[in-house]
VEXROBA-466550 format. One record per residue (C-alpha): chain; residue number from 1; x, z, y. Coordinates in Angstrom, 1 decimal. Example, Ala and Ser with C-alpha at 12.3 -4.5 7.8 and 13.67 -1.06 7.14 Angstrom:
chaine->A num->1 east->12.3 up->7.8 north->-4.5
chaine->A num->2 east->13.7 up->7.1 north->-1.1
END
This chain:
chaine->A num->1 east->-49.6 up->33.3 north->-30.9
chaine->A num->2 east->-51.6 up->30.1 north->-31.7
chaine->A num->3 east->-50.1 up->27.2 north->-33.6
chaine->A num->4 east->-50.7 up->25.0 north->-30.5
chaine->A num->5 east->-48.6 up->27.3 north->-28.3
chaine->A num->6 east->-45.8 up->27.4 north->-30.9
chaine->A num->7 east->-45.8 up->23.6 north->-31.2
chaine->A num->8 east->-45.6 up->23.2 north->-27.4
chaine->A num->9 east->-42.7 up->25.6 north->-27.3
chaine->A num->10 east->-41.0 up->23.8 north->-30.1
chaine->A num->11 east->-41.5 up->20.4 north->-28.3
chaine->A num->12 east->-40.2 up->21.9 north->-25.1
chaine->A num->13 east->-37.0 up->23.2 north->-26.8
chaine->A num->14 east->-36.5 up->19.8 north->-28.4
chaine->A num->15 east->-36.8 up->18.1 north->-25.0
chaine->A num->16 east->-34.4 up->20.6 north->-23.4
chaine->A num->17 east->-31.9 up->20.1 north->-26.2
chaine->A num->18 east->-32.1 up->16.3 north->-25.8
chaine->A num->19 east->-31.7 up->16.6 north->-22.0
chaine->A num->20 east->-28.7 up->19.0 north->-22.5
chaine->A num->21 east->-27.1 up->16.5 north->-24.9
chaine->A num->22 east->-27.6 up->13.6 north->-22.5
chaine->A num->23 east->-26.1 up->15.7 north->-19.6
chaine->A num->24 east->-23.1 up->16.7 north->-21.7
chaine->A num->25 east->-22.5 up->13.0 north->-22.7
chaine->A num->26 east->-22.7 up->12.0 north->-19.1
chaine->A num->27 east->-20.3 up->14.7 north->-18.1
chaine->A num->28 east->-17.9 up->13.6 north->-20.8
chaine->A num->29 east->-18.2 up->10.0 north->-19.8
chaine->A num->30 east->-17.5 up->10.8 north->-16.1
chaine->A num->31 east->-14.5 up->12.9 north->-17.1
chaine->A num->32 east->-13.1 up->10.1 north->-19.3
chaine->A num->33 east->-13.7 up->7.6 north->-16.5
chaine->A num->34 east->-11.9 up->9.8 north->-14.0
chaine->A num->35 east->-9.0 up->10.3 north->-16.3
chaine->A num->36 east->-8.7 up->6.6 north->-16.8
chaine->A num->37 east->-9.0 up->5.9 north->-13.0
chaine->A num->38 east->-8.8 up->8.3 north->-10.1
chaine->A num->39 east->-7.2 up->11.2 north->-12.2
chaine->A num->40 east->-4.9 up->9.0 north->-14.2
chaine->A num->41 east->-1.4 up->10.4 north->-14.5
chaine->A num->42 east->1.6 up->8.7 north->-16.1
chaine->A num->43 east->4.1 up->10.8 north->-18.1
chaine->A num->44 east->7.2 up->12.0 north->-16.5
chaine->A num->45 east->10.3 up->9.9 north->-17.4
chaine->A num->46 east->12.6 up->11.8 north->-19.7
chaine->A num->47 east->15.4 up->9.8 north->-21.3
chaine->A num->48 east->15.5 up->6.1 north->-21.6
chaine->A num->49 east->12.3 up->4.3 north->-20.5
chaine->A num->50 east->10.5 up->1.9 north->-22.9
chaine->A num->51 east->9.9 up->-1.6 north->-21.6
chaine->A num->52 east->6.4 up->-2.1 north->-20.3
chaine->A num->53 east->5.5 up->1.6 north->-20.2
chaine->A num->54 east->4.5 up->3.3 north->-16.9
chaine->A num->55 east->6.2 up->6.5 north->-15.9
chaine->A num->56 east->6.4 up->8.8 north->-13.0
chaine->A num->57 east->9.5 up->10.3 north->-11.5
chaine->A num->58 east->9.3 up->13.4 north->-9.3
chaine->A num->59 east->12.5 up->13.8 north->-7.1
chaine->A num->60 east->13.5 up->17.3 north->-6.2
chaine->A num->61 east->12.0 up->18.3 north->-2.8
chaine->A num->62 east->9.8 up->15.2 north->-2.5
chaine->A num->63 east->6.4 up->16.1 north->-1.0
chaine->A num->64 east->3.2 up->14.7 north->0.2
chaine->A num->65 east->2.1 up->15.4 north->3.8
chaine->A num->66 east->0.2 up->18.5 north->2.8
chaine->A num->67 east->3.2 up->19.9 north->0.9
chaine->A num->68 east->1.9 up->19.0 north->-2.5
chaine->A num->69 east->3.8 up->17.2 north->-5.2
chaine->A num->70 east->4.9 up->13.6 north->-4.6
chaine->A num->71 east->6.3 up->11.2 north->-7.3
chaine->A num->72 east->7.3 up->7.6 north->-7.6
chaine->A num->73 east->6.0 up->5.2 north->-10.3
chaine->A num->74 east->8.1 up->3.0 north->-12.5
chaine->A num->75 east->7.7 up->0.4 north->-15.2
chaine->A num->76 east->10.8 up->-1.2 north->-16.8
chaine->A num->77 east->10.6 up->-4.9 north->-17.4
chaine->A num->78 east->12.2 up->-7.2 north->-19.9
chaine->A num->79 east->13.5 up->-9.6 north->-17.2
chaine->A num->80 east->16.5 up->-8.8 north->-14.9
chaine->A num->81 east->14.1 up->-8.9 north->-11.8
chaine->A num->82 east->12.7 up->-6.2 north->-9.7
chaine->A num->83 east->9.6 up->-5.7 north->-7.5
chaine->A num->84 east->9.8 up->-2.8 north->-5.0
chaine->A num->85 east->6.2 up->-2.2 north->-4.1
chaine->A num->86 east->5.0 up->0.0 north->-1.2
chaine->A num->87 east->1.5 up->1.4 north->-1.3
chaine->A num->88 east->-0.7 up->1.8 north->1.8
chaine->A num->89 east->-3.2 up->4.4 north->3.0
chaine->A num->90 east->-3.6 up->4.7 north->6.8
chaine->A num->91 east->-1.2 up->6.1 north->9.4
chaine->A num->92 east->-0.6 up->8.9 north->11.9
chaine->A num->93 east->0.5 up->7.8 north->15.3
chaine->A num->94 east->0.1 up->11.0 north->17.3
chaine->A num->95 east->-0.1 up->14.7 north->16.9
chaine->A num->96 east->-3.9 up->14.4 north->16.9
chaine->A num->97 east->-3.9 up->12.0 north->14.0
chaine->A num->98 east->-1.5 up->14.2 north->12.1
chaine->A num->99 east->-3.8 up->17.1 north->12.5
chaine->A num->100 east->-6.7 up->14.9 north->11.5
chaine->A num->101 east->-5.1 up->14.3 north->8.1
chaine->A num->102 east->-7.5 up->12.5 north->5.7
chaine->A num->103 east->-9.5 up->11.1 north->8.5
chaine->A num->104 east->-6.5 up->8.8 north->9.2
chaine->A num->105 east->-4.2 up->8.7 north->6.2
chaine->A num->106 east->-3.7 up->9.6 north->2.5
chaine->A num->107 east->-2.3 up->13.2 north->2.3
chaine->A num->108 east->-1.9 up->13.5 north->-1.4
chaine->A num->109 east->-1.0 up->11.5 north->-4.5
chaine->A num->110 east->-4.6 up->11.4 north->-5.8
chaine->A num->111 east->-5.6 up->8.2 north->-7.6
chaine->A num->112 east->-2.3 up->6.3 north->-6.9
chaine->A num->113 east->-1.1 up->6.1 north->-10.5
chaine->A num->114 east->-4.2 up->4.1 north->-11.4
chaine->A num->115 east->-3.8 up->1.7 north->-8.4
chaine->A num->116 east->-0.3 up->0.8 north->-9.7
chaine->A num->117 east->-1.8 up->-1.0 north->-12.8
chaine->A num->118 east->-3.9 up->-3.4 north->-10.7
chaine->A num->119 east->-3.2 up->-6.6 north->-8.8
chaine->A num->120 east->0.5 up->-7.6 north->-8.7
chaine->A num->121 east->1.3 up->-4.6 north->-11.0
chaine->A num->122 east->-1.1 up->-5.7 north->-13.8
chaine->A num->123 east->-0.1 up->-7.0 north->-17.2
chaine->A num->124 east->-2.5 up->-9.9 north->-17.0
chaine->A num->125 east->-1.2 up->-13.1 north->-18.7
chaine->A num->126 east->-1.7 up->-15.0 north->-15.3
chaine->A num->127 east->0.7 up->-12.5 north->-13.6
chaine->A num->128 east->4.2 up->-14.1 north->-13.3
chaine->A num->129 east->5.6 up->-10.7 north->-12.4
chaine->A num->130 east->4.3 up->-8.9 north->-15.5
chaine->A num->131 east->7.7 up->-8.8 north->-17.2
chaine->A num->132 east->9.6 up->-7.7 north->-14.0
chaine->A num->133 east->10.6 up->-4.1 north->-13.4
chaine->A num->134 east->8.2 up->-2.5 north->-10.9
chaine->A num->135 east->9.4 up->0.3 north->-8.6
chaine->A num->136 east->6.2 up->1.6 north->-6.9
chaine->A num->137 east->6.4 up->3.9 north->-3.9
chaine->A num->138 east->3.1 up->5.7 north->-3.5
chaine->A num->139 east->2.0 up->6.7 north->0.0
chaine->A num->140 east->1.0 up->10.2 north->1.2
chaine->A num->141 east->3.0 up->10.8 north->4.3
chaine->A num->142 east->1.3 up->8.9 north->7.2
chaine->A num->143 east->4.5 up->7.4 north->8.5
chaine->A num->144 east->4.7 up->3.9 north->7.0
chaine->A num->145 east->7.2 up->5.4 north->4.4
chaine->A num->146 east->9.9 up->5.9 north->7.1
chaine->A num->147 east->9.6 up->9.6 north->8.1
chaine->A num->148 east->12.1 up->12.4 north->7.7
chaine->A num->149 east->10.3 up->15.0 north->9.9
chaine->A num->150 east->7.7 up->17.7 north->10.1
chaine->A num->151 east->4.8 up->18.1 north->12.6
chaine->A num->152 east->3.9 up->21.7 north->13.3
chaine->A num->153 east->0.7 up->23.0 north->15.0
chaine->A num->154 east->-1.6 up->26.0 north->15.1
chaine->A num->155 east->-5.1 up->26.0 north->13.7
chaine->A num->156 east->-7.4 up->29.0 north->13.8
chaine->A num->157 east->-4.4 up->31.2 north->14.6
chaine->A num->158 east->-2.4 up->29.9 north->11.6
chaine->A num->159 east->0.7 up->27.8 north->11.6
chaine->A num->160 east->0.3 up->24.4 north->9.9
chaine->A num->161 east->2.8 up->21.8 north->9.0
chaine->A num->162 east->2.4 up->18.1 north->8.2
chaine->A num->163 east->5.3 up->16.6 north->6.3
chaine->A num->164 east->6.1 up->13.1 north->7.5
chaine->A num->165 east->8.7 up->12.7 north->4.7
chaine->A num->166 east->8.1 up->9.1 north->3.6
chaine->A num->167 east->11.6 up->8.0 north->4.0
chaine->A num->168 east->13.0 up->11.0 north->2.2
chaine->A num->169 east->10.6 up->10.5 north->-0.7
chaine->A num->170 east->11.4 up->6.8 north->-1.0
chaine->A num->171 east->15.1 up->7.2 north->-0.7
chaine->A num->172 east->15.4 up->10.0 north->-3.3
chaine->A num->173 east->13.2 up->8.0 north->-5.7
chaine->A num->174 east->15.1 up->4.8 north->-5.4
chaine->A num->175 east->18.4 up->6.5 north->-6.0
chaine->A num->176 east->17.1 up->8.2 north->-9.1
chaine->A num->177 east->15.6 up->5.0 north->-10.5
chaine->A num->178 east->18.6 up->2.7 north->-10.0
chaine->A num->179 east->20.3 up->3.9 north->-13.1
chaine->A num->180 east->17.4 up->2.5 north->-15.2
chaine->A num->181 east->17.2 up->-0.8 north->-13.3
chaine->A num->182 east->20.7 up->-2.2 north->-13.8
chaine->A num->183 east->21.9 up->-5.0 north->-11.6
chaine->A num->184 east->19.0 up->-7.3 north->-10.9
chaine->A num->185 east->19.5 up->-10.9 north->-9.8
chaine->A num->186 east->16.1 up->-11.3 north->-8.2
chaine->A num->187 east->14.3 up->-8.9 north->-5.8
chaine->A num->188 east->10.8 up->-9.0 north->-4.3
chaine->A num->189 east->10.0 up->-6.4 north->-1.6
chaine->A num->190 east->6.3 up->-6.1 north->-0.9
chaine->A num->191 east->3.5 up->-3.8 north->0.0
chaine->A num->192 east->-0.1 up->-3.7 north->1.3
chaine->A num->193 east->-1.5 up->-2.2 north->4.5
chaine->A num->194 east->0.7 up->0.8 north->5.4
chaine->A num->195 east->2.9 up->-0.4 north->2.6
chaine->A num->196 east->3.1 up->-3.8 north->4.3
chaine->A num->197 east->4.3 up->-2.2 north->7.5
chaine->A num->198 east->6.8 up->-0.3 north->5.3
chaine->A num->199 east->7.9 up->-3.6 north->3.8
chaine->A num->200 east->8.8 up->-4.9 north->7.2
chaine->A num->201 east->10.5 up->-1.7 north->8.2
chaine->A num->202 east->12.4 up->-1.0 north->5.0
chaine->A num->203 east->13.2 up->-4.3 north->3.5
chaine->A num->204 east->16.7 up->-4.3 north->4.9
chaine->A num->205 east->17.3 up->-0.8 north->3.5
chaine->A num->206 east->15.9 up->-1.9 north->0.1
chaine->A num->207 east->18.1 up->-5.0 north->0.0
chaine->A num->208 east->21.2 up->-2.9 north->0.7
chaine->A num->209 east->20.4 up->-0.7 north->-2.4
chaine->A num->210 east->20.3 up->-3.7 north->-4.7
chaine->A num->211 east->23.5 up->-5.7 north->-3.8
chaine->A num->212 east->23.5 up->-7.8 north->-6.9
chaine->A num->213 east->20.3 up->-9.5 north->-6.1
chaine->A num->214 east->20.8 up->-13.0 north->-4.7
chaine->A num->215 east->17.2 up->-14.3 north->-4.8
chaine->A num->216 east->15.4 up->-12.1 north->-2.4
chaine->A num->217 east->11.8 up->-12.4 north->-1.1
chaine->A num->218 east->10.0 up->-10.1 north->1.4
chaine->A num->219 east->6.2 up->-10.2 north->1.5
chaine->A num->220 east->4.1 up->-8.2 north->4.0
chaine->A num->221 east->0.4 up->-8.0 north->3.1
chaine->A num->222 east->-2.3 up->-7.1 north->5.7
chaine->A num->223 east->-0.3 up->-5.3 north->8.4
chaine->A num->224 east->-1.1 up->-5.9 north->12.1
chaine->A num->225 east->-1.6 up->-3.1 north->14.6
chaine->A num->226 east->-0.7 up->-3.4 north->18.3
chaine->A num->227 east->0.4 up->-0.2 north->19.9
chaine->A num->228 east->2.7 up->0.4 north->22.9
chaine->A num->229 east->3.9 up->3.7 north->21.4
chaine->A num->230 east->5.5 up->2.6 north->18.1
chaine->A num->231 east->9.0 up->3.4 north->19.2
chaine->A num->232 east->8.0 up->6.9 north->20.5
chaine->A num->233 east->6.0 up->7.6 north->17.3
chaine->A num->234 east->8.9 up->6.6 north->15.1
chaine->A num->235 east->11.4 up->8.7 north->17.0
chaine->A num->236 east->9.4 up->11.8 north->17.8
chaine->A num->237 east->6.6 up->12.1 north->15.2
chaine->A num->238 east->8.0 up->10.5 north->12.1
chaine->A num->239 east->11.6 up->11.0 north->12.9
chaine->A num->240 east->12.5 up->7.8 north->11.3
chaine->A num->241 east->16.2 up->6.8 north->10.8
chaine->A num->242 east->17.6 up->5.4 north->14.1
chaine->A num->243 east->18.4 up->2.0 north->12.6
chaine->A num->244 east->14.6 up->1.6 north->11.9
chaine->A num->245 east->13.3 up->3.0 north->15.2
chaine->A num->246 east->15.8 up->1.0 north->17.3
chaine->A num->247 east->14.2 up->-2.3 north->16.2
chaine->A num->248 east->10.8 up->-1.3 north->17.7
chaine->A num->249 east->10.8 up->-2.8 north->21.2
chaine->A num->250 east->7.3 up->-4.3 north->21.6
chaine->A num->251 east->3.7 up->-3.3 north->20.6
chaine->A num->252 east->4.0 up->-5.3 north->17.4
chaine->A num->253 east->5.9 up->-3.2 north->14.8
chaine->A num->254 east->5.9 up->-5.9 north->12.1
chaine->A num->255 east->6.9 up->-8.7 north->14.3
chaine->A num->256 east->9.8 up->-6.6 north->15.7
chaine->A num->257 east->10.9 up->-5.6 north->12.2
chaine->A num->258 east->10.7 up->-9.0 north->10.5
chaine->A num->259 east->12.4 up->-10.7 north->13.5
chaine->A num->260 east->15.3 up->-8.2 north->13.2
chaine->A num->261 east->15.4 up->-8.7 north->9.4
chaine->A num->262 east->15.7 up->-12.5 north->9.9
chaine->A num->263 east->18.3 up->-12.1 north->12.7
chaine->A num->264 east->20.4 up->-10.1 north->10.3
chaine->A num->265 east->19.8 up->-11.8 north->7.0
chaine->A num->266 east->19.0 up->-15.4 north->8.1
chaine->A num->267 east->18.1 up->-17.9 north->5.4
chaine->A num->268 east->19.6 up->-15.7 north->2.6
chaine->A num->269 east->16.1 up->-14.3 north->2.2
chaine->A num->270 east->12.6 up->-15.7 north->2.1
chaine->A num->271 east->10.0 up->-13.9 north->4.4
chaine->A num->272 east->6.3 up->-14.1 north->3.8
chaine->A num->273 east->3.2 up->-12.7 north->5.7
chaine->A num->274 east->-0.4 up->-12.7 north->4.6
chaine->A num->275 east->-3.5 up->-11.3 north->6.1
chaine->A num->276 east->-7.3 up->-11.5 north->6.0
chaine->A num->277 east->-8.3 up->-13.4 north->9.2
chaine->A num->278 east->-10.9 up->-10.7 north->10.4
chaine->A num->279 east->-9.5 up->-7.7 north->8.6
chaine->A num->280 east->-12.3 up->-5.0 north->8.5
chaine->A num->281 east->-10.0 up->-2.0 north->8.2
chaine->A num->282 east->-7.2 up->-3.0 north->10.6
chaine->A num->283 east->-9.7 up->-3.6 north->13.3
chaine->A num->284 east->-11.0 up->-0.1 north->12.9
chaine->A num->285 east->-7.6 up->1.4 north->13.4
chaine->A num->286 east->-7.0 up->-1.0 north->16.4
chaine->A num->287 east->-10.3 up->0.3 north->17.9
chaine->A num->288 east->-9.0 up->3.8 north->17.6
chaine->A num->289 east->-5.7 up->2.9 north->19.2
chaine->A num->290 east->-7.5 up->1.2 north->22.1
chaine->A num->291 east->-10.5 up->3.4 north->22.6
chaine->A num->292 east->-10.0 up->6.6 north->20.6
chaine->A num->293 east->-12.7 up->5.8 north->18.1
chaine->A num->294 east->-12.8 up->4.0 north->14.8
chaine->A num->295 east->-15.2 up->1.1 north->14.9
chaine->A num->296 east->-15.9 up->-2.4 north->13.5
chaine->A num->297 east->-18.0 up->-5.0 north->15.1
chaine->A num->298 east->-18.2 up->-8.8 north->15.4
chaine->A num->299 east->-16.5 up->-8.5 north->18.8
chaine->A num->300 east->-13.7 up->-6.4 north->17.4
chaine->A num->301 east->-13.3 up->-9.0 north->14.6
chaine->A num->302 east->-13.1 up->-11.7 north->17.2
chaine->A num->303 east->-10.3 up->-9.8 north->19.0
chaine->A num->304 east->-8.5 up->-9.2 north->15.7
chaine->A num->305 east->-8.6 up->-12.9 north->14.9
chaine->A num->306 east->-7.0 up->-13.8 north->18.2
chaine->A num->307 east->-4.4 up->-11.1 north->17.8
chaine->A num->308 east->-3.6 up->-12.4 north->14.3
chaine->A num->309 east->-3.3 up->-16.0 north->15.7
chaine->A num->310 east->-0.9 up->-14.7 north->18.4
chaine->A num->311 east->1.1 up->-12.8 north->15.7
chaine->A num->312 east->1.4 up->-15.8 north->13.4
chaine->A num->313 east->2.6 up->-17.9 north->16.3
chaine->A num->314 east->5.2 up->-15.3 north->17.1
chaine->A num->315 east->6.4 up->-15.1 north->13.5
chaine->A num->316 east->6.7 up->-18.9 north->13.3
chaine->A num->317 east->8.6 up->-19.0 north->16.6
chaine->A num->318 east->11.1 up->-16.2 north->15.6
chaine->A num->319 east->11.5 up->-16.9 north->11.9
chaine->A num->320 east->11.9 up->-20.6 north->11.0
chaine->A num->321 east->10.7 up->-21.3 north->7.5
chaine->A num->322 east->8.5 up->-18.2 north->7.2
chaine->A num->323 east->5.6 up->-18.5 north->4.7
chaine->A num->324 east->2.1 up->-17.6 north->6.0
chaine->A num->325 east->-1.1 up->-17.2 north->4.0
chaine->A num->326 east->-4.3 up->-16.5 north->6.0
chaine->A num->327 east->-7.4 up->-15.8 north->3.8
chaine->A num->328 east->-11.0 up->-14.9 north->3.8
chaine->A num->329 east->-12.7 up->-12.7 north->1.2
chaine->A num->330 east->-15.8 up->-10.6 north->1.0
chaine->A num->331 east->-16.9 up->-11.7 north->4.4
chaine->A num->332 east->-19.8 up->-9.8 north->6.0
chaine->A num->333 east->-22.8 up->-12.0 north->6.8
chaine->A num->334 east->-23.4 up->-10.5 north->10.2
chaine->A num->335 east->-19.9 up->-9.7 north->11.7
chaine->A num->336 east->-17.9 up->-12.2 north->9.6
chaine->A num->337 east->-15.3 up->-9.4 north->9.1
chaine->A num->338 east->-13.3 up->-9.6 north->5.9
chaine->A num->339 east->-11.6 up->-7.6 north->3.1
chaine->A num->340 east->-8.5 up->-5.6 north->3.8
chaine->A num->341 east->-5.4 up->-6.2 north->1.6
chaine->A num->342 east->-5.1 up->-8.5 north->-1.4
chaine->A num->343 east->-2.1 up->-7.8 north->-3.6
chaine->A num->344 east->-3.4 up->-4.6 north->-5.1
chaine->A num->345 east->-6.7 up->-6.2 north->-6.2
chaine->A num->346 east->-7.7 up->-9.9 north->-5.8
chaine->A num->347 east->-4.2 up->-11.3 north->-5.9
chaine->A num->348 east->-5.1 up->-13.9 north->-8.6
chaine->A num->349 east->-8.2 up->-15.3 north->-6.7
chaine->A num->350 east->-7.6 up->-18.7 north->-5.0
chaine->A num->351 east->-9.7 up->-17.6 north->-2.0
chaine->A num->352 east->-10.8 up->-21.2 north->-1.4
chaine->A num->353 east->-7.2 up->-22.5 north->-1.3
chaine->A num->354 east->-5.1 up->-24.5 north->-3.8
chaine->A num->355 east->-3.1 up->-21.4 north->-4.6
chaine->A num->356 east->-3.8 up->-17.7 north->-5.1
chaine->A num->357 east->-1.7 up->-15.2 north->-3.1
chaine->A num->358 east->0.1 up->-14.4 north->-6.4
chaine->A num->359 east->0.9 up->-18.1 north->-6.9
chaine->A num->360 east->2.0 up->-18.4 north->-3.3
chaine->A num->361 east->4.4 up->-15.4 north->-3.6
chaine->A num->362 east->5.8 up->-16.6 north->-6.9
chaine->A num->363 east->6.2 up->-20.1 north->-5.5
chaine->A num->364 east->8.3 up->-18.7 north->-2.7
chaine->A num->365 east->10.4 up->-16.7 north->-5.1
chaine->A num->366 east->11.1 up->-20.0 north->-6.9
chaine->A num->367 east->12.1 up->-21.6 north->-3.6
chaine->A num->368 east->8.8 up->-23.2 north->-2.6
chaine->A num->369 east->7.7 up->-21.4 north->0.7
chaine->A num->370 east->4.4 up->-22.6 north->1.9
chaine->A num->371 east->2.0 up->-21.9 north->4.8
chaine->A num->372 east->-1.7 up->-21.8 north->3.8
chaine->A num->373 east->-5.0 up->-21.1 north->5.7
chaine->A num->374 east->-4.0 up->-21.4 north->9.3
chaine->A num->375 east->-7.3 up->-23.3 north->10.0
chaine->A num->376 east->-9.1 up->-19.9 north->9.8
chaine->A num->377 east->-7.4 up->-18.9 north->13.0
chaine->A num->378 east->-8.9 up->-21.8 north->15.1
END
């Protein structure tokens, strides 16, 4: 074999080794990134929690919609104040959507530990809630956290079951965590998207579980879907507790629930609602409800904007003193449609207003309830 051939083989082996090393480094980097984000998992709480440390708590028999593990997320604060924080992730409204699974809603806990550390759950210096206790209720049940039921169907000759057990999961987790929380004097109940719907549906239930709290604020983020079948879905598909489903009398599940909350609690609590004025995601689900197909267009954005205006007017008529924050962020140049949800991500951005959503919420907690951004609905 000539020296030239040997040299070429040697060079080829060097190049191969370098490429292999680069690939291995990239794989390691991807694995590390995934473990820091999508695959992040907090340790199970055993014994007394440390202040400022994130934990998971896995109640017995708690399950995601596919039957896999479900856990709650908890961070003990140094102040005697609590945030109960409901996560979002789609919804099932019929048997068809339950069978569709991930096409319509989150079915597992994947990635949710990571989400807890962002937005209103962050430890940023600008976050006035950073020293509060956070009780985070992840979402993997498709039932706005209110279900106690199971949906059974047959696929390819096999029996399948979807667990709409959101209320069971939430309730078991809250009862386990209460011993570590003490007797808080201040309570914020909030959530985004499906978690915003849950906030409206479950705020009364949450308040009952923390009877020592006297300063109470309820904030719904990005939750508007009009559907004539909400009551039927809550009763027959999710099998929600009767005290929840009985409130649902119109096509607006949040308006019904917040109105009932105000009628019961009155001015003893502060109620807030925020939404992007042409919400890109909510209009897709509304298109499915109306026409059986997810879609997003300028025309659908126009209709959502009008629906939101009507809803805000209904909230203001039914709940004197309610705080409203309408915002625009990441607007599409063609459709003018806008970002969905804010408190899990851009909660500190002022969004063209004098206050960020975080400042607006904290202001309400401190007694200054404001309405911002209504001009976007004109």
